N, CA, C and O of each residue as an XYZ file, in Angstrom:
244
protein
N      42.148    213.648    -76.164
C      42.749    213.234    -74.165
C      44.296    213.371    -74.504
O      44.822    212.579    -75.286
N      45.068    214.480    -73.847
C      46.596    214.221    -74.119
C      47.163    212.763    -73.227
O      46.814    212.063    -72.276
N      48.546    212.885    -74.508
C      49.043    211.872    -74.066
C      49.896    211.759    -72.828
O      50.216    212.834    -72.320
N      50.405    210.440    -72.138
C      51.581    210.665    -70.984
C      52.383    211.253    -70.763
O      53.385    210.568    -70.968
N      52.722    212.474    -70.338
C      54.347    212.542    -70.094
C      54.967    211.662    -70.118
O      55.944    211.903    -70.827
N      55.000    210.408    -69.620
C      56.011    209.978    -68.858
C      56.879    209.313    -70.180
O      56.621    208.898    -71.310
N      58.063    209.485    -69.307
C      59.782    209.643    -70.212
C      60.428    207.957    -69.459
O      61.573    207.593    -69.192
N      59.073    207.256    -69.314
C      60.360    205.593    -68.670
C      61.206    206.281    -67.496
O      62.232    205.607    -67.406
N      61.234    207.138    -66.718
C      62.555    207.044    -65.962
C      62.356    206.472    -64.317
O      63.124    205.829    -63.602
N      61.057    206.979    -64.088
C      60.350    206.160    -62.763
C      60.752    206.259    -62.171
O      60.323    205.478    -61.322
N      62.118    207.220    -61.521
C      62.655    207.318    -59.960
C      62.158    208.117    -59.315
O      62.268    209.262    -59.755
N      61.453    207.955    -58.109
C      61.324    208.917    -56.728
C      61.623    209.489    -55.713
O      62.180    208.722    -54.928
N      61.492    210.706    -55.272
C      61.819    211.148    -54.868
C      60.918    212.692    -53.813
O      61.060    213.855    -54.191
N      60.165    212.364    -52.687
C      59.099    213.157    -51.818
C      58.514    212.824    -52.918
O      58.726    213.650    -53.807
N      57.759    211.812    -53.276
C      56.281    211.419    -53.651
C      56.128    211.834    -55.135
O      55.067    211.600    -55.715
N      57.365    212.566    -55.892
C      57.528    213.025    -56.845
C      58.006    212.762    -58.015
O      58.833    213.604    -58.366
N      57.776    211.734    -58.943
C      58.599    211.132    -60.145
C      59.350    212.371    -60.456
O      58.929    213.527    -60.436
N      60.861    211.812    -60.827
C      62.206    212.526    -61.387
C      61.898    212.816    -62.545
O      62.256    213.984    -62.698
N      61.270    212.304    -63.804
C      61.517    212.081    -64.864
C      60.310    212.894    -65.647
O      60.435    213.748    -66.525
N      58.912    212.278    -64.965
C      58.423    213.554    -65.370
C      57.392    214.446    -64.137
O      56.181    214.657    -64.206
N      57.720    214.584    -63.767
C      57.154    215.559    -62.210
C      56.352    215.482    -61.621
O      56.253    216.173    -60.607
N      55.330    214.522    -62.028
C      54.011    214.030    -61.728
C      54.218    213.011    -60.571
O      55.153    212.211    -60.529
N      52.860    213.180    -59.282
C      52.936    212.821    -58.156
C      52.556    211.235    -58.284
O      52.365    210.759    -59.403
N      52.484    210.680    -57.471
C      52.328    208.981    -57.504
C      50.905    208.738    -57.983
O      50.530    207.849    -58.748
N      49.989    209.930    -57.246
C      48.628    209.867    -57.217
C      47.873    210.304    -58.991
O      46.892    209.815    -59.550
N      48.698    211.241    -59.389
C      48.556    211.404    -60.393
C      48.867    210.956    -61.378
O      48.279    211.234    -62.423
N      49.824    210.183    -61.317
C      50.151    208.661    -62.245
C      48.794    207.539    -62.254
O      48.033    206.997    -63.056
N      48.999    207.589    -61.164
C      47.868    206.092    -61.375
C      46.528    206.303    -61.791
O      45.732    205.488    -62.259
N      46.333    208.044    -61.450
C      45.003    208.420    -61.854
C      44.640    209.075    -63.578
O      43.604    209.602    -63.983
N      45.874    208.801    -64.284
C      46.041    209.572    -65.142
C      45.066    208.990    -66.107
O      44.629    209.913    -66.795
N      44.486    207.728    -66.483
C      43.549    207.464    -67.246
C      42.654    208.079    -67.118
O      42.418    208.875    -68.026
N      41.757    208.028    -66.000
C      40.352    208.206    -65.578
C      40.195    210.421    -65.238
O      39.162    211.081    -65.125
N      41.869    210.970    -65.174
C      41.899    212.590    -65.743
C      41.119    212.932    -66.375
O      41.159    212.255    -67.402
N      39.989    213.963    -66.431
C      39.280    214.699    -67.327
C      40.273    215.220    -68.217
O      41.388    214.707    -68.131
N      40.025    216.515    -69.401
C      41.279    217.422    -70.224
C      41.757    218.269    -69.014
O      42.854    218.544    -68.529
N      40.161    218.632    -68.670
C      41.227    220.249    -67.542
C      42.015    219.139    -66.221
O      43.222    219.106    -65.983
N      41.189    218.505    -65.682
C      42.113    217.549    -64.593
C      43.326    217.486    -65.162
O      43.983    218.439    -64.744
N      44.197    216.561    -66.215
C      45.633    216.400    -67.221
C      46.243    217.638    -66.930
O      47.294    217.896    -66.343
N      45.010    218.669    -67.683
C      46.071    220.542    -68.100
C      46.217    220.586    -66.692
O      47.435    220.550    -66.523
N      45.506    220.661    -65.273
C      46.240    221.127    -64.082
C      47.426    220.285    -63.479
O      48.275    220.826    -62.769
N      47.462    218.757    -63.828
C      47.859    218.053    -63.869
C      50.093    218.425    -64.560
O      51.284    218.322    -64.266
N      49.505    218.677    -65.149
C      51.008    218.739    -66.470
C      51.242    219.808    -66.347
O      52.076    220.043    -67.221
N      50.943    221.184    -65.500
C      50.737    222.619    -65.073
C      51.531    222.267    -63.364
O      52.481    222.972    -63.026
N      51.312    221.783    -62.955
C      51.876    221.322    -61.633
C      53.704    220.584    -61.773
O      54.766    220.963    -61.279
N      53.299    219.251    -62.807
C      54.829    218.758    -63.031
C      55.186    219.257    -63.512
O      56.320    218.866    -63.786
N      54.746    220.762    -64.266
C      56.379    221.359    -65.151
C      56.843    222.247    -64.219
O      57.960    222.749    -64.346
N      56.104    222.510    -63.271
C      56.632    223.481    -62.217
C      57.207    222.592    -60.771
O      57.212    223.186    -59.693
N      57.504    221.677    -60.827
C      58.016    220.594    -60.096
C      59.065    220.551    -60.748
O      60.184    220.497    -60.236
N      58.737    220.576    -62.416
C      60.612    220.146    -62.710
C      61.268    221.008    -63.268
O      62.041    220.767    -64.195
N      61.049    222.169    -62.771
C      61.703    223.385    -62.686
C      62.672    222.813    -61.740
O      63.794    222.316    -61.830
N      61.392    223.196    -60.306
C      62.083    222.996    -58.970
C      63.371    221.925    -58.518
O      64.087    222.101    -57.532
N      63.476    220.825    -59.450
C      64.396    219.320    -59.780
C      65.238    220.116    -60.488
O      66.373    220.292    -60.046
N      64.875    220.670    -61.580
C      65.906    220.848    -62.043
C      67.178    221.719    -61.715
O      68.378    221.447    -61.748
N      66.567    222.732    -61.427
C      67.075    224.185    -60.106
C      68.081    223.450    -59.387
O      69.150    224.015    -59.622
N      68.302    222.245    -58.453
C      68.454    221.568    -57.508
C      69.001    220.670    -58.085
O      69.389    219.785    -57.323
N      69.173    220.535    -58.970
C      70.130    219.158    -60.270
C      69.669    217.768    -59.669
O      70.506    216.926    -59.345
N      68.233    217.545    -59.523
C      67.845    216.632    -58.649
C      66.852    215.915    -60.017
O      66.231    214.859    -59.901
N      66.886    216.697    -61.184
C      65.641    216.131    -62.412
C      66.239    214.875    -63.433
O      67.457    214.922    -63.605
N      65.719    214.087    -63.922
C      66.258    212.972    -64.001
C      66.051    213.215    -65.495
O      64.919    213.570    -65.821
N      67.376    213.021    -66.872
C      66.256    212.390    -68.322
C      66.155    211.170    -68.487
O      66.292    210.281    -67.647
N      65.924    211.095    -69.520
C      66.269    209.777    -70.096
C      67.252    210.053    -71.309
O      67.696    209.114    -71.970
């Protein structure tokens, strides 16, 4: 299983972490997700992070 993508920023806007791009639901369920579900969550988080970066709202550690 893949390691959590958390970067310890944990600031949220519209239910999305500005650091890792995951939703609060994805964060809460991370340990219970299977490999395919984690891959999907990471792909969605990457897309969210690109959108946050484009609007200047992405946070970095």
